[in-house]
C-alpha positions as CSV (number, residue, x, y, z in Angstrom):
1,M,22.9,-2.7,7.1
2,K,19.7,-3.8,8.6
3,Y,18.5,-2.1,11.8
4,S,16.5,-3.8,14.6
5,I,14.4,-0.8,15.4
6,E,12.1,-0.6,18.4
7,K,9.6,2.1,19.1
8,F,8.6,3.5,22.5
9,E,6.0,6.1,23.1
10,T,7.4,8.4,25.8
11,G,6.5,11.5,27.7
12,Y,3.2,13.2,28.2
13,L,2.8,13.9,24.5
14,M,3.5,10.3,23.4
15,V,6.6,11.0,21.4
16,N,7.9,8.1,19.2
17,T,11.3,7.3,20.7
18,W,13.3,5.0,18.4
19,V,16.0,2.7,19.6
20,F,18.4,0.3,17.8
21,P,21.8,-1.3,18.5
22,L,24.8,0.1,16.6
23,S,27.2,-2.5,17.9
24,E,27.4,-4.9,20.8
25,K,27.8,-2.1,23.3
26,S,26.6,1.0,21.5
27,V,22.9,1.9,21.1
28,A,21.2,4.7,19.2
29,V,18.3,6.6,20.8
30,I,16.4,9.0,18.7
31,D,14.2,11.7,20.5
32,P,14.0,10.5,24.1
33,G,10.8,12.3,25.1
34,G,10.9,10.4,28.4
35,L,12.5,7.4,30.1
36,S,9.5,5.2,30.3
37,P,9.7,1.9,32.2
38,E,9.4,0.0,28.9
39,L,12.3,2.0,27.4
40,S,14.4,1.6,30.5
41,Q,13.8,-2.1,30.6
42,Y,14.8,-2.5,26.9
43,L,18.0,-0.5,27.4
44,S,18.8,-2.6,30.4
45,K,18.4,-5.7,28.3
46,L,20.7,-4.3,25.6
47,N,23.2,-3.3,28.4
48,P,25.1,-0.7,26.4
49,T,28.2,1.1,27.6
50,H,27.7,4.0,25.2
51,L,24.7,5.8,23.7
52,E,24.4,7.8,20.5
53,I,21.5,10.2,21.2
54,M,20.2,11.8,18.0
55,L,17.6,14.6,18.2
56,T,15.5,15.5,15.2
57,H,14.8,18.9,16.9
58,G,14.9,20.5,20.4
59,H,11.3,20.7,21.5
60,F,10.7,19.7,25.2
61,D,8.5,16.7,24.3
62,H,11.4,15.2,22.3
63,V,14.1,15.8,24.9
64,G,12.4,15.4,28.3
65,G,14.0,12.1,29.0
66,L,17.5,13.3,28.5
67,P,18.3,14.2,32.2
68,A,17.4,10.7,33.4
69,L,18.9,9.0,30.4
70,V,22.4,10.6,30.7
71,R,22.5,10.0,34.4
72,K,22.0,6.3,33.8
73,Y,24.3,6.2,30.8
74,P,27.0,8.8,31.3
75,D,29.1,7.7,28.3
76,Y,27.1,9.3,25.5
77,R,27.1,11.7,22.5
78,L,24.2,14.0,22.1
79,W,23.6,15.3,18.6
80,I,21.5,18.2,17.5
81,H,21.5,20.8,14.8
82,E,23.2,24.0,15.9
83,K,20.1,26.1,15.1
84,D,18.2,24.3,17.9
85,V,21.0,24.5,20.5
86,A,19.0,27.0,22.6
87,Y,16.6,24.2,23.6
88,L,19.4,22.4,25.5
89,G,21.6,23.1,28.4
90,A,20.9,25.0,31.6
91,A,19.2,27.8,29.7
92,G,17.1,25.5,27.6
93,T,14.1,25.5,30.0
94,E,13.7,29.2,29.4
95,T,13.5,28.6,25.7
96,H,10.9,25.9,26.2
97,F,8.7,28.2,28.3
98,K,9.0,31.0,25.7
99,S,8.2,28.7,22.8
100,F,5.3,26.8,24.4
101,G,3.8,29.5,26.6
102,P,0.8,30.0,24.3
103,L,-0.1,26.3,24.7
104,H,-0.4,26.5,28.5
105,V,1.7,23.4,29.0
106,Q,4.0,25.0,31.6
107,K,3.4,22.1,34.1
108,L,4.9,19.7,31.5
109,I,8.0,21.9,31.2
110,E,8.5,22.7,34.9
111,P,10.3,19.4,35.8
112,L,13.2,20.5,33.6
113,E,13.9,23.3,36.0
114,K,14.9,20.7,38.7
115,N,16.5,18.4,36.1
116,P,18.3,20.7,33.7
117,L,18.9,19.4,30.2
118,P,22.4,18.5,29.2
119,E,24.5,20.4,26.8
120,P,25.0,18.9,23.3
121,T,28.3,17.2,22.7
122,D,28.1,17.3,18.8
123,F,26.3,19.3,16.1
124,Y,25.3,17.9,12.8
125,K,24.7,19.8,9.6
126,E,23.3,19.2,6.2
127,G,24.9,16.2,4.5
128,D,26.7,14.8,7.5
129,I,26.6,11.0,7.9
130,V,26.1,10.1,11.6
131,N,25.8,6.5,12.7
132,G,25.0,5.5,9.1
133,F,22.3,8.2,8.6
134,T,22.5,11.2,6.3
135,V,21.4,14.4,7.9
136,L,18.8,16.3,5.9
137,H,18.3,19.8,7.3
138,T,14.5,20.3,7.0
139,P,13.6,23.6,8.8
140,G,10.0,24.7,9.3
141,H,8.8,23.1,12.5
142,T,11.9,24.5,14.1
143,Q,14.9,26.2,12.5
144,G,17.1,23.2,13.4
145,S,14.7,20.4,12.5
146,V,16.4,17.5,10.7
147,C,15.4,14.2,9.1
148,L,17.8,11.2,9.4
149,W,17.9,9.1,6.2
150,N,19.6,5.8,5.5
151,K,19.3,5.2,1.7
152,E,20.5,1.6,1.8
153,A,18.1,0.6,4.6
154,G,15.3,2.7,3.0
155,I,14.3,4.4,6.2
156,L,13.8,8.0,7.3
157,F,13.4,9.3,10.9
158,S,11.3,12.4,10.1
159,G,10.8,13.9,13.6
160,D,8.0,16.5,13.5
161,T,8.6,17.5,9.9
162,L,6.4,14.7,8.4
163,F,3.7,12.6,9.9
164,Y,1.2,10.1,8.6
165,G,-1.2,12.2,6.6
166,S,0.1,15.4,8.1
167,R,3.1,17.6,8.9
168,G,4.5,19.5,11.8
169,R,2.9,22.7,13.2
170,T,4.6,26.0,12.4
171,D,2.9,28.4,14.8
172,L,5.5,28.0,17.6
173,L,8.7,29.9,18.2
174,D,10.8,30.0,15.0
175,G,8.3,27.9,13.0
176,N,7.9,28.8,9.4
177,E,5.2,27.5,7.0
178,M,7.0,28.3,3.8
179,Q,10.1,26.5,5.1
180,I,8.3,23.3,6.1
181,C,6.6,23.2,2.7
182,R,10.0,23.5,1.0
183,S,11.4,20.8,3.3
184,L,8.5,18.5,2.5
185,K,8.8,19.1,-1.3
186,R,12.5,18.2,-1.0
187,L,11.6,14.9,0.8
188,F,9.0,14.1,-1.8
189,T,11.4,14.9,-4.7
190,E,14.7,13.5,-3.5
191,L,13.8,10.3,-1.6
192,P,12.6,7.0,-3.1
193,G,8.9,6.4,-2.8
194,N,9.3,3.2,-0.9
195,T,11.2,4.9,1.9
196,Q,9.7,3.9,5.2
197,V,9.0,7.0,7.3
198,Y,9.3,6.7,11.1
199,P,7.8,10.0,12.5
200,G,8.0,11.7,15.8
201,H,4.4,11.0,16.6
202,G,1.8,8.6,15.3
203,S,1.9,5.8,12.8
204,N,4.6,5.0,10.2
205,T,4.1,5.9,6.6
206,T,6.0,6.0,3.3
207,I,7.3,8.8,1.1
208,E,5.1,7.5,-1.8
209,F,1.9,7.7,0.3
210,E,2.6,11.2,1.6
211,K,3.6,12.5,-1.8
212,K,0.2,11.4,-3.1
213,Y,-1.6,12.6,0.0
214,Q,0.2,15.9,0.7
215,G,2.3,16.6,-2.4
216,A,-0.2,18.9,-4.0
217,Y,-0.2,21.2,-1.0
218,V,3.5,21.9,-0.6
């Protein structure tokens, strides 16, 4: 299956939010960091009756658009790994303050107090196939970080696990440097080199490039 994937940079930290139709009336949204005018207009153009919202992890910059998004599209499924569930729901804001307090970004998190994050509707785990994508549990950036891989299409949504020429930070709550190195080694070992990588921030890359660039360090 070929996917018509669109990228929107959303939220204050310019998260890559990925959007593509699944059917005539169902649309996948990956990591809605915000509901920007451009994203809102594109979704209105697609006019879906159902959303499949798939999170690569729970950090506030990747979920900040959820309250507005689910108000506009109340027929949805919200997917996350169970180990990141503390970032969602009414108590999620407290987790974000705890995690990001050292970065002094409280003002970016405060809007979630007035617009609480929704609870997840579904949890994915290692090996699940969700909307055509195999879930790869890749802890390190968070304990519930996942990558979403479609072997046939040759694409990987890597969240904040793998970036162009870099990888996710591990100095926040529940981050772990040894884990993210193991997760990256797994990606470099198990995925074809020509896999197109769509990360959570920045430019696209490939597994082949990152294996050459970062492989010796993980």
